[in-house]
C-alpha positions in Angstrom: 172.7 88.1 152.0 169.1 86.8 152.4 166.3 87.5 149.9 164.8 90.1 152.1 168.0 92.1 152.2 168.3 91.8 148.4 164.8 93.0 147.9 165.5 96.0 150.1 168.5 96.9 147.9 166.4 97.0 144.6 165.8 100.4 143.1 162.6 102.0 144.3 161.2 101.9 140.8 161.4 98.1 140.7 159.8 97.5 144.0 156.2 96.1 144.1 154.1 98.5 146.0 151.6 96.7 148.3 149.1 99.5 147.3 148.9 98.5 143.6 147.0 95.2 144.0 144.7 97.0 146.3 144.2 99.9 143.8 143.7 97.4 140.9 141.0 95.6 143.0 139.3 98.9 143.7 139.3 99.8 140.0 137.9 96.4 139.1 135.3 96.7 141.8 134.4 100.2 140.6 134.1 98.9 137.0 131.9 96.0 138.0 129.7 98.4 140.0 129.4 100.8 137.0 128.6 97.9 134.8 126.0 96.8 137.3 124.5 100.2 137.3 124.6 100.3 133.5 122.7 97.0 133.3 120.2 98.2 135.9 119.8 101.4 134.0 119.4 99.6 130.7 116.7 97.3 132.2 114.9 100.2 133.8 115.2 102.1 130.5 113.9 99.2 128.6 110.8 98.8 130.8 110.4 102.6 130.9 110.5 102.7 127.1 108.0 99.8 126.9 105.7 101.5 129.3 106.0 104.8 127.4 105.2 103.2 124.1 102.3 101.1 125.4 101.0 104.1 127.3 101.3 106.3 124.1 99.6 103.7 122.0 96.7 103.4 124.6 96.5 107.2 125.0 96.0 107.7 121.2 93.0 105.3 121.0 89.8 107.1 120.0 86.8 107.6 122.3 84.2 104.9 121.4 81.3 105.6 123.7 79.5 108.5 125.4 79.4 112.1 124.2 82.1 114.1 122.6 81.9 117.8 121.8 83.2 118.7 118.3 83.4 122.2 117.0 82.2 122.5 113.5 79.0 120.4 113.6 75.6 121.9 113.3 73.7 119.0 115.0 74.5 115.8 116.8 76.0 112.9 114.9 75.8 109.2 115.9 78.8 106.9 115.4 77.8 103.3 116.1 80.7 100.8 115.8 80.3 97.1 115.5 82.5 94.4 117.1 85.2 95.0 114.5 85.2 98.8 114.9 83.4 99.6 111.7 81.6 102.9 112.1 78.0 103.5 111.0 77.8 107.3 110.9 74.3 108.9 111.0 73.8 112.6 110.6 70.9 115.0 110.0 72.7 116.8 107.1 75.1 115.8 104.4 77.6 118.4 105.6 77.6 117.0 109.1 77.9 113.5 107.7 81.0 114.3 105.6 82.5 116.3 108.4 82.0 113.3 110.8 83.3 110.8 108.3 86.5 112.9 108.1 86.7 113.3 111.9 86.2 109.6 112.7 88.5 108.4 109.9 91.3 110.7 111.1 90.7 109.5 114.7 91.7 106.0 113.5 94.0 106.7 110.5 95.6 110.1 111.0 99.2 109.1 110.4 98.3 107.0 107.4 96.6 110.0 105.9 99.5 112.3 106.6 102.0 109.7 105.1 99.8 109.3 102.0 99.8 113.1 101.2 103.5 113.3 101.9 104.1 110.3 99.7 102.4 111.9 96.8 103.8 115.4 97.4 107.3 114.1 97.8 107.9 115.3 101.3 108.7 112.1 103.1 112.4 112.9 103.5 111.4 115.7 105.8 110.2 113.2 108.4 112.1 110.1 107.5 115.5 111.4 106.5 117.9 111.0 103.6 116.8 107.5 102.7 113.7 109.0 101.1 115.5 111.6 99.0 115.3 109.5 95.8 111.6 108.8 96.4 110.9 112.5 96.9 113.1 113.4 93.9 110.9 111.1 91.7 107.7 112.6 93.0 108.9 116.1 92.6 110.1 115.4 89.0 106.7 113.8 88.2 105.0 117.0 89.5 102.2 115.4 91.4 101.8 118.3 93.8 101.6 120.7 90.9 98.9 118.5 89.3 96.9 118.7 92.5 97.1 122.4 92.6 96.0 122.8 88.9 93.1 120.4 89.5 91.9 122.2 92.6 91.8 125.5 90.7 89.2 124.2 88.3 87.4 121.6 90.4 83.6 121.8 90.1 82.1 123.8 92.9 80.1 120.8 94.3 83.2 118.6 94.5 85.3 121.4 96.0 82.5 121.9 98.6 82.8 118.3 99.9 86.6 118.5 100.0 86.3 121.7 102.1 83.9 120.0 104.5 86.1 116.9 104.7 89.2 119.0 105.4 87.3 120.8 108.2 86.5 117.5 109.8 90.1 116.2 109.6 91.3 119.5 111.2 88.8 119.2 114.0 90.2 115.7 114.7 93.8 116.9 114.5 92.9 119.5 117.1 91.3 117.0 119.3 94.3 114.6 119.1 96.9 117.3 119.6 97.8 116.1 123.1 97.7 112.4 122.3 98.8 112.0 118.7 99.4 108.5 117.2 102.8 107.1 118.2 104.3 107.5 114.7 104.2 111.2 115.1 106.0 110.9 118.5 108.7 108.5 117.3 109.4 110.7 114.3 109.1 113.9 116.3 106.8 116.0 114.3 103.2 117.2 114.2 100.7 117.1 111.3 100.0 120.2 109.4 96.4 121.2 108.8 94.5 119.3 106.2 93.5 121.0 102.9 91.4 120.0 99.9 94.6 119.7 98.0 95.7 116.9 100.4 92.5 114.9 99.5 93.4 115.2 95.9 97.0 114.1 96.6 95.7 111.0 98.3 93.6 110.2 95.2 96.6 111.0 93.0 98.7 108.5 94.9 96.2 105.8 93.8 96.2 107.3 90.3 100.0 106.9 90.2 99.9 103.3 91.5 97.4 102.2 88.9 98.8 104.0 85.8 102.6 104.2 86.0 104.0 102.4 83.0 106.7 104.7 81.6 109.6 102.6 82.9 108.4 99.7 80.8 108.8 101.8 77.6 112.4 102.5 78.4 113.1 98.8 79.4 111.5 97.6 76.2 113.5 100.1 74.2 116.7 98.8 75.8 115.8 95.1 75.1 114.9 96.0 71.5 118.6 96.9 71.0 119.5 93.3 71.7 116.6 91.2 70.4 115.3 90.6 67.0 111.7 91.5 66.0 110.5 87.9 66.2 111.8 87.5 69.7 110.3 90.8 70.8 106.9 89.7 69.4 107.1 86.5 71.5 107.9 88.5 74.6 105.2 91.2 74.2 101.9 89.6 73.2 98.8 91.9 73.0 95.8 89.8 74.0 95.4 86.0 73.8 93.1 83.2 72.8 92.1 82.9 76.5 90.6 86.4 76.6 86.9 86.9 77.3 86.0 90.6 76.8 82.9 91.7 78.6 80.0 92.2 76.1 81.5 89.8 73.5 79.5 86.6 73.0 80.6 83.6 75.0 83.4 81.6 73.3 84.7 78.1 73.7 87.5 78.9 76.1 89.0 75.4 75.7 89.8 75.8 72.0 92.7 78.0 70.9 91.7 81.0 68.8 93.8 82.9 66.2 96.4 85.2 67.8 95.7 88.9 68.0 98.1 90.6 65.6 101.1 92.0 67.3 101.5 95.8 66.8 104.9 96.2 65.2 107.6 98.2 66.9 108.4 101.7 65.7 111.5 101.2 63.5 112.6 104.8 64.2 113.2 104.2 67.8 116.5 105.2 69.3 118.9 102.4 70.2 120.6 102.9 73.5 123.8 101.4 74.8 122.4 98.4 76.7 125.2 98.0 79.2 125.2 101.8 80.0 121.5 101.9 80.6 120.9 98.7 82.5 121.8 99.8 86.0 120.1 103.1 85.7 116.8 101.5 84.5 116.8 99.0 87.3 117.7 101.6 89.9 114.7 103.7 88.8 112.4 100.7 89.0 113.6 100.0 92.5 112.6 103.5 93.5 109.3 103.1 91.7 108.6 100.0 93.8 107.9 102.5 96.6 105.1 104.1 94.6 103.6 101.3 92.5 102.8 97.7 93.2 103.6 96.9 89.6 107.3 97.2 90.4 107.1 95.8 93.9 107.2 92.1 92.9 107.0 89.8 89.9 103.5 89.0 88.9 102.1 92.0 90.9 99.5 93.9 88.9 97.7 96.7 90.6 94.4 95.5 89.4 91.6 93.5 90.8 88.8 90.9 90.2 85.2 92.1 89.8 82.0 90.5 88.6 78.3 90.7 88.8 75.8 87.9 88.1 72.1 88.4 87.3 69.2 86.9 89.3 68.9 84.1 86.7 72.1 82.6 88.2 71.5 83.2 91.9 69.6 81.4 94.6 67.7 84.5 95.6 66.7 85.5 92.1 68.5 88.9 92.7 71.9 90.0 91.5 75.2 89.4 93.3 78.2 91.7 92.9 81.7 90.9 94.1 84.9 93.0 94.2 88.4 92.3 95.5 91.0 95.0 94.6 94.6 93.9 94.4 97.1 96.3 95.9 100.2 96.4 98.0 99.8 95.3 101.6 100.6 97.8 104.4 99.9 98.4 108.0 97.2 99.7 108.1 95.6 98.5 104.9 94.7 101.0 102.2 90.9 100.8 102.9 88.8 101.9 105.8 85.3 100.3 106.1 82.4 102.6 106.9 78.6 103.1 106.5 77.3 106.6 106.0 73.7 107.7 106.4 71.8 111.0 106.2 68.1 111.0 105.3 67.7 109.1 102.0 71.5 108.9 101.5 72.8 105.6 102.8 75.9 103.9 101.5 78.3 101.2 102.8 81.7 99.9 101.7 85.3 100.8 101.7 86.6 104.4 101.9 90.0 105.8 101.1 91.4 107.6 104.2 91.9 111.2 103.2 88.9 111.4 100.8 85.2 111.7 101.3 82.5 109.1 100.6 82.7 105.4 99.7 84.9 104.2 96.9 83.5 100.7 96.4 80.3 99.4 97.9 76.5 99.8 97.7 73.6 102.0 98.6 69.9 100.9 98.8 69.6 100.5 95.1 72.9 100.0 93.3 76.3 98.3 94.0 79.5 98.9 92.1 83.1 97.7 92.1 86.2 98.6 90.2 89.1 96.8 88.5 92.0 98.5 86.8 91.5 99.0 83.1 95.2 99.2 82.5 94.8 101.9 79.8 97.9 103.5 78.3 97.7 107.0 79.7 101.4 107.8 79.7 103.6 108.5 76.7 107.3 109.3 76.5 108.5 111.8 74.0 112.1 112.3 72.9 112.3 116.1 72.6 114.5 118.0 70.2 116.3 120.7 72.1 118.9 123.4 71.6 120.8 125.9 73.7 121.8 125.7 77.4 120.6 127.1 80.7 118.0 129.9 80.4 118.4 129.8 76.6 117.4 126.2 76.2 114.5 125.6 73.8 112.5 122.6 72.5 110.8 122.1 69.2 107.1 121.4 68.7 105.2 119.5 66.1 104.9 122.6 63.9 108.6 123.1 63.8 108.7 126.1 66.0 111.0 126.6 69.0 109.9 127.5 72.6 111.8 128.0 75.8 112.0 125.1 78.2 109.9 125.6 81.3 111.4 125.4 84.8 109.9 124.4 88.1 112.0 124.9 91.3 111.6 122.3 94.0 113.1 122.1 97.5 113.4 118.8 99.3 113.7 119.2 103.1 115.7 116.4 104.6 115.5 115.5 108.3 118.9 115.8 109.8 120.4 117.1 106.5 120.6 120.0 104.2 117.8 121.1 101.9 118.1 119.9 98.3 117.3 122.2 95.5 115.9 120.7 92.3 115.3 122.3 88.9 112.6 120.3 87.1 112.6 121.2 83.4 109.4 120.8 81.3 108.1 121.0 77.8 104.6 121.4 76.5 102.3 119.0 74.6 98.9 120.4 73.9 98.2 122.5 77.0 99.9 120.1 79.3 103.3 120.7 81.0 105.3 117.5 80.5 108.3 117.0 82.8 111.7 115.9 81.4 112.8 112.8 83.4 116.5 113.7 83.7 116.4 113.7 87.5 115.1 110.2 87.4 117.5 109.0 84.7 120.5 111.3 85.2 122.7 109.5 82.6 120.0 109.7 79.8 121.5 112.0 77.2 118.2 112.6 75.5 115.5 114.9 76.8 112.7 112.4 77.5 109.5 114.0 78.6 106.4 112.3 80.1 102.9 113.1 79.1 100.2 111.7 81.5 96.5 112.1 81.8 97.1 113.2 85.4 98.6 116.4 84.1 95.2 117.4 82.6 93.5 119.1 85.6 90.1 118.1 84.4 91.1 114.4 85.0 91.7 114.8 88.7 88.2 114.8 90.0 86.2 113.6 93.0 82.7 112.7 91.8 82.0 110.1 94.5 79.0 111.9 96.0 77.2 111.5 92.7 78.4 107.9 92.4 77.3 107.1 96.0 73.9 108.8 95.3 73.1 106.9 92.1 69.8 104.9 92.0 70.1 103.1 88.7 72.3 102.4 85.7 71.6 105.7 84.0 72.4 107.8 87.0 75.5 105.8 87.9 76.9 106.2 84.3 76.2 109.9 84.4 78.2 110.1 87.7 81.0 107.9 86.4 81.3 109.9 83.2 82.7 112.7 85.5 85.5 110.4 86.7 88.8 111.3 85.0 91.0 108.5 86.2 92.7 106.2 86.9 90.8 104.5 84.1 88.8 101.6 85.5 86.4 98.8 84.7 83.1 99.4 86.6 81.0 96.4 87.5 77.3 97.1 88.4 74.3 95.5 89.9 71.0 96.9 91.2 67.9 96.0 93.2 65.7 95.9 90.0 67.7 92.9 88.8 70.0 94.6 86.3 73.8 94.1 85.9 76.2 96.1 83.8 79.8 97.0 82.9 81.3 100.2 81.7 85.0 101.2 81.2 85.4 104.7 82.8 88.1 107.3 83.1 89.8 109.4 80.4 91.8 107.4 77.8 93.7 109.5 75.2 93.4 109.2 71.5 96.5 109.8 69.4 96.7 111.2 65.9 93.1 111.4 64.8 89.7 110.7 66.4 88.5 109.0 63.1 91.7 107.0 62.4 93.6 106.8 65.7 97.3 106.2 65.7 98.4 102.7 66.9 100.0 102.9 70.3 103.8 102.9 70.6 105.5 100.6 73.1 108.6 102.8 73.2 109.5 106.5 73.4 108.5 108.5 70.3 109.7 111.6 68.6 108.2 114.6 70.4 107.9 116.4 67.0 105.7 113.7 65.4 102.1 114.9 65.2 100.9 111.3 65.0 102.0 110.9 68.6 100.0 113.9 69.9 96.8 113.5 71.8 93.7 114.8 70.0 91.2 114.1 72.8 89.8 111.2 74.8 87.7 108.2 73.9 84.1 109.4 74.3 82.4 108.0 77.4 79.6 106.5 75.3 82.2 104.7 73.1 84.1 103.1 75.9 83.6 99.3 76.3 80.3 98.5 78.0 77.6 95.9 78.5 74.2 96.1 80.1 72.1 93.0 81.0 74.1 90.6 78.8 72.3 87.4 77.7 74.6 85.2 79.7 73.8 87.0 83.0 77.5 87.7 83.8 79.9 90.6 83.7 83.4 90.0 84.9 86.8 91.6 84.5 90.3 90.9 85.9 92.5 93.4 84.1 92.8 91.4 80.9 91.5 92.5 77.5 88.0 94.1 77.6 87.9 95.4 74.0 85.7 93.3 71.7 87.0 92.3 68.3 86.9 95.3 65.9 86.9 97.9 68.7 88.0 101.2 67.0 90.1 102.8 69.7 93.5 101.5 71.0 93.3 101.4 74.8 96.5 99.6 75.7 99.2 97.2 74.4 99.7 95.8 77.9 96.7 93.9 79.1 97.1 91.7 82.2 97.5 87.9 81.6 94.1 86.2 81.0 94.2 83.4 83.6 92.2 85.0 86.4 89.5 86.3 84.1 89.3 83.0 82.3 88.9 81.1 85.5 86.2 83.5 86.8 84.1 83.1 83.6 84.5 79.3 83.6 83.3 79.0 87.2 80.4 81.5 86.9 79.2 80.0 83.6 79.2 76.5 85.0 77.1 77.3 88.1 73.6 78.4 89.0 71.9 79.0 92.4 74.8 81.1 93.4 75.1 82.5 97.0 77.5 84.9 98.7 79.5 81.9 99.9 80.1 80.8 96.3 81.4 84.3 95.6 83.9 84.1 98.4 85.0 80.7 97.3 85.8 82.1 93.9 87.6 85.1 95.3 89.8 82.8 97.2 90.2 80.3 94.4 93.9 79.1 93.9 93.6 76.9 90.8 96.0 77.9 88.0 95.6 76.6 84.5 98.9 78.3 83.6 100.8 76.5 86.4 99.2 73.1 85.5 100.1 73.5 81.8 103.7 74.3 82.7 103.9 71.5 85.2 102.8 68.9 82.6 105.4 70.2 80.1 108.1 70.0 82.8 107.2 66.4 83.7 107.2 65.4 80.0 110.6 67.0 79.5 112.2 65.1 82.4 110.6 61.9 81.1 112.3 62.4 77.6 115.5 64.1 78.6 117.6 61.0 79.2 118.5 62.2 82.7 119.8 58.7 83.7 122.6 59.0 81.2 123.4 62.7 81.7 123.2 62.9 85.5 124.5 61.0 88.4 122.2 58.5 90.1 121.1 60.8 93.0 120.3 63.8 90.7 118.5 61.5 88.2 116.4 60.0 91.0 115.6 63.5 92.3 114.5 64.7 88.8 112.3 61.6 88.3 110.7 62.3 91.7 110.0 65.8 90.6 108.3 64.6 87.4 106.2 62.1 89.4 105.0 64.9 91.7 104.3 67.2 88.7 102.4 64.8 86.5 99.6 64.1 89.0 99.2 67.7 90.1 95.7 69.2 89.6 97.0 72.8 89.4 95.8 73.9 92.9 98.5 76.3 94.3 97.9 75.3 97.9 100.1 76.0 100.9 101.2 72.4 101.2 101.7 71.7 97.5 105.1 70.3 96.5 104.2 70.5 92.8 103.5 74.2 93.0 106.8 74.8 94.7 108.7 72.8 92.0 106.8 74.6 89.2 107.5 78.0 90.7 111.2 77.2 91.1 111.5 76.0 87.5 109.7 79.0 86.2 112.1 81.4 88.1 115.0 79.6 86.5 113.4 79.5 83.0 113.9 83.2 82.0 117.6 83.4 82.9 118.2 80.2 80.9 116.4 81.4 77.7 116.6 85.2 77.8 120.0 85.5 79.2 121.8 84.0 76.2 119.8 86.3 73.8 121.1 89.3 75.8 124.7 88.1 75.6 125.2 87.6 79.4 126.4 84.7 81.4 124.1 82.3 83.2 125.3 83.6 86.5 124.6 87.2 85.7 121.3 86.4 84.2 120.3 84.6 87.4 121.5 87.4 89.7 119.0 89.3 91.7 121.2 92.4 91.6 120.5 95.5 89.5 122.9 94.4 86.8 120.7 91.5 85.8 119.4 92.3 82.3 116.7 89.7 82.5 115.0 91.9 85.0 114.4 94.5 82.3 111.7 92.2 80.9 108.3 92.9 82.5 104.9 92.7 80.8 101.3 92.3 81.8 101.1 89.1 79.8 104.5 87.8 80.7 103.0 84.6 82.0 101.1 84.1 78.7 104.3 84.7 76.7 106.0 82.1 78.9 103.2 79.6 78.4 103.3 80.0 74.6 107.1 79.6 74.5 107.1 76.5 76.7 104.1 74.9 74.9 105.2 75.7 71.3 109.0 75.5 71.9 110.2 77.6 69.0 113.7 76.8 67.8 114.6 80.5 68.0 114.5 80.4 71.8 116.5 77.2 72.3 120.0 78.1 73.7 122.9 76.7 71.7 124.2 74.6 74.7 120.9 72.6 75.0 120.3 69.6 72.8 116.6 70.1 72.7 113.7 71.6 74.7 113.4 68.6 76.9 117.0 69.2 78.1 116.3 72.9 78.6 113.2 72.4 80.6 114.9 69.7 82.7 117.7 72.1 83.3 115.2 74.7 84.5 113.8 72.2 87.0 117.3 71.2 88.2 118.5 74.8 88.5 115.3 75.9 90.2 115.6 73.3 92.9 119.2 74.2 93.5 118.5 78.0 93.5 115.6 77.6 96.0 117.5 75.1 98.2 114.8 72.5 97.9 115.0 69.7 100.5 116.2 66.2 99.5 112.7 64.9 100.0 110.6 67.0 97.6 107.3 65.8 99.0 108.2 67.7 102.2 108.8 70.9 100.2 105.7 73.2 100.5 104.8 76.1 98.3 103.4 78.2 101.1 106.8 78.4 102.9 108.6 79.4 99.7 106.2 82.2 98.7 104.8 83.5 102.0 103.0 86.7 103.0 104.6 89.2 105.3 102.9 92.5 106.2 104.7 94.8 108.6 104.2 98.3 110.1 106.2 100.8 108.2 107.6 102.5 111.3 107.4 100.1 114.2 108.7 97.1 112.2 111.7 98.8 110.8 113.8 98.9 114.1 114.5 95.6 115.9 114.8 97.7 119.1 111.4 99.2 118.7 109.9 95.7 118.1 111.7 94.4 121.2 110.6 97.3 123.3 107.0 97.2 122.1 106.8 93.5 122.9 103.8 92.8 120.7 103.2 91.9 117.1 103.2 94.9 114.7 102.3 92.9 111.6 101.6 89.4 110.3 105.1 88.1 110.4 106.1 85.6 107.7 103.1 83.3 107.1 102.8 80.5 104.5 100.4 81.5 101.7 98.5 79.9 98.9 98.0 81.3 95.4 100.2 83.2 93.0 100.1 85.7 90.2 97.9 83.6 87.9 95.3 82.5 90.4 92.0 84.4 91.1 93.5 84.9 94.6 96.4 86.9 93.1 99.1 87.3 95.7 102.7 88.2 96.4 104.8 88.6 99.6 103.4 92.1 100.2 100.6 92.2 97.6 97.1 90.8 97.2 93.4 91.3 97.6 93.0 94.5 99.7 89.4 93.8 100.5 86.7 91.2 99.7 83.2 92.5 99.1 80.0 90.7 98.0 76.7 92.5 97.8 73.6 90.4 97.8 70.5 92.2 96.5 68.4 89.2 97.7 69.0 90.6 101.2 71.5 93.4 101.7 72.1 92.4 105.3 73.6 89.1 103.9 76.3 91.1 102.1 79.8 90.5 103.3 83.0 92.6 103.5 86.4 92.4 105.1 89.8 94.1 104.7 93.2 92.5 105.3 94.1 93.5 108.8 91.6 95.7 110.5 90.3 99.2 111.0 93.0 100.4 113.3 96.8 100.8 112.8 97.3 100.9 116.6 98.7 97.6 118.1 96.9 98.4 121.3 93.5 98.5 119.6 91.4 95.3 119.5 90.8 96.2 115.8 94.5 96.2 114.8 94.6 92.8 113.2 91.2 91.3 114.1 90.2 90.8 110.5 93.5 89.1 109.6 92.2 85.5 110.5 89.2 86.0 108.2 91.3 87.3 105.3 94.0 84.7 105.8 91.7 81.7 106.1 89.3 82.7 103.4 86.3 83.5 105.5 84.6 86.9 105.8 82.4 89.2 107.9 78.7 90.3 107.6 78.0 93.8 106.3 74.8 94.9 108.0 72.9 97.6 106.3 69.3 97.8 107.5 68.5 99.8 110.7 67.6 96.6 112.6 70.8 94.7 111.5 73.0 97.7 112.3 71.4 98.1 115.7 71.9 94.4 116.5 75.6 94.6 115.5 76.4 97.8 117.4 79.0 97.3 120.2 79.8 101.0 120.8 77.9 104.2 120.4 79.5 107.7 120.4 77.5 110.9 119.9 79.3 113.8 118.4 77.7 117.1 119.6 78.3 120.7 118.4 
């Protein structure tokens, strides 16, 4: 039987149908065709999405030229923009001017304004989803929206008037943008609600929060005090230093060490918490706070600033110069919006805060002013005595009486999720409702309440019309006395040749006005009358100086109180290095010009880093590394020492010494503090939330580090180290390993290790959006010079938010620039046009006179009723 016959006898089920290969081929062809269609559809979808996004961005750009009808105006308003989009707004009346300021600002920054009010009010989860629930829970617990409502109810009539006018201007702009809203609204699929005066207060409150939030530090310090002896705590938490140069105090020899300021002792009655149980919760809370305060966003970040004024005796023109650069978190867009406002005799230029009227920092025809953060302690934590549960719960006051706990219901709306109901409980101190922080620290068994100057409605004010209208020192001080907070250092200069300084904002006095209670660095007993606030430091008693003999006023967040000052302001001044450097440079020079001011604003010399580098080099030289390390490691350490010993302290982008010093410093604290906290070296070096070393944060942490490294007290030397030379050498070795330094240390550059990276909060978050958009939506990772101890104080997403210099020799020679530009829209020519100036340390002219403004005008828009 042949094979064909056998095949014919096989069961039908085993026979190979000639149709099956054909069917398989058809299926394969069909799949390939579908895949082809899918690829084509994806490509078409990609280009359609890109076209839609680019078209949406272009469609939302504001009108720049011609005439635009705006309901709400009483007369035409001129908006002349320069080549960088900075508007010079001229109106016949103040009401039209403020209305137009709001209209134009919203035309450029509407989504930022909406996000700022939502950020403060705790309503971001409503548009961004469940990832913002913790953020909103914190803001609701802190009762920021309630604080705005209370303040609005008692706001002086004149201030309320300007907020009403501003709100009307914003709402006119929202109406005009209704059909072409910024792309952030379209991506997130929502429309902005009408603007209200409360929203302007919320925007100011967001800044108040950023500059004054310190309560987590009290709980961190309390936790550390359970592990560390008083002498170690005193080393970690200095209050002032020999490097300080308070304004108004006679010039001192800054090269000679001075006696230490006495450390305020810790309250021996403080509660001792279980360190391990609290660690993760404290760190988690700070991670959430990083979203609301630059202080917790990065090491060495202090929401502060540099500011100074010099008299005509030290300038080339014979007239004063004033400079300001405020240090804040970097965002897209930046926090400030440049503008010039003019109506009749009112004419002011500078930076504005989108969402609020008038100029925050700048100058008019007669006076210039700038701010740096005072750093006053305006928050206290109280451990409350309570009894009962639920609706029967009570708390005890200082007179021993019991009162019902207060309750505030909050509802967090969550995009794509269910609403979350919160019950915020509160106590009373004075006439202020003080929220209990249980929702922020859910495992805290005590009832810890927060008192804050923000909760006094009289402290949430908006006196900037009076500030902008000031004509001399007296009128500016009168206006500034109405400012409730955040507490600031005000620097001043005028066209008559005067300069001045005044601390402003409300700073509480505890215990007694005549014999104030010393400040507590940790939570105190809520029943103790010595912890109660009895008022605020009188404005006339705040630190101040007018026309000092040396011709300089300067502040950089470090101690401003002179010796013998009667009122405690804070325990937590910023480290002194920036302020010290500013005074040294200004005292040494004369014939100063605006270019000299910019050079100082961008100065990256660090005396702190230089001192540490010298100690590290000395340690390596004396640590017998040749006998304790293999040849390759010993050679590498000697090379590091050679690089360090010749370094001049300039934290430049290409500096290898700065990179080595930075790496060793990051390794230092885990090596010395970790053993004191009873944790392994690996845990102490971890970047995770269970790293107890991260609990240590202090304004003068760098100074504490310098003092320990320089004086090398035996109490800090770990048992495993033979001496301090061995310890510091180990810090260098570990730092190089942790940071993955290259074998050739001379090719290791600081700027690449500590770069700057500023990204759009929406467009940068999705790789798909970035790909579809096809254009930069931020700076990207760029090498950067400077660190936390240089005048140019910077971090990865933190640094000078503007650079201003006002020249009363010729106001048109004044300069100002922000970090990125006026617009948050990547299609706008003003999206990042100022970035090259900020990054490379140059700046832009700030025309003021009619002739200079006209010459600089590139676009003119007339708003008509």
